[in-house]
Residue, then its C-alpha position, 0 to 999 in steps of 0.5 A: m500500500p502507498p504510505a499515505i494509505v497506510s498512514r491514514h489507516w493507522r490514524i483511523k485505528g488510533l481514533q477508534r482506540e481513543y474513542q473506545l477508551r473515552d467510552q469507558l471513562e465517559p459513556n455519554g460523551p460526544k460521538a465522532q462520525p468523519v465522512h471521508l470524501a476524495y475527488q475521483a477524476p473520471s477515467h477520461a480526464l488527463a493528469v493536467k485536468t486539475l489545472n483546467f479551469s474552463p466552465s465545463s471542467i469546473r462544472d464536472r468537478w462540482a457535479s462530482g463533489g455534489r454526488d460524493m457529498a450526497s453519498g456521504l450524507a446517505l451514509l450518515e443517515q444509515i448510522d444507528g445507535s449501535c455503532g458506538r462513539f466513533s464511526y469512520l465512513p468512507v465514500d466508496a471511490g469506485e462507486a463514485a467514479m462510476r457515477t461520474k463516468t455515467d453522468v459525463l457520458s449522459g451529459d447530465r451536468p449542472k448549470l454553472d452560473r456566472a459570478a456577478 
């Protein structure tokens, strides 16, 4: 695994241990439910696409971010009280990338208004 993934894995494990200990000391304490969102470029996008600020490119990224946020909010709605005090909720990158590709191919893009 790449170092960034290994590092993230251990940070999450550390938070899970910390919240398990907090649960023993203070059972009614606060909960943490981080939702992990990460931009997934569609397969047709080139590496320099991140430097492209054309209206269509920004529109695509906004749409992708909106879909990822909707997926994250749906994950939060599915949580019940049995999850404990710490729940790590990663948005499925493969599923998000597939939705992005499908939407781009179908031409489903939000309207990008001009700034005043």
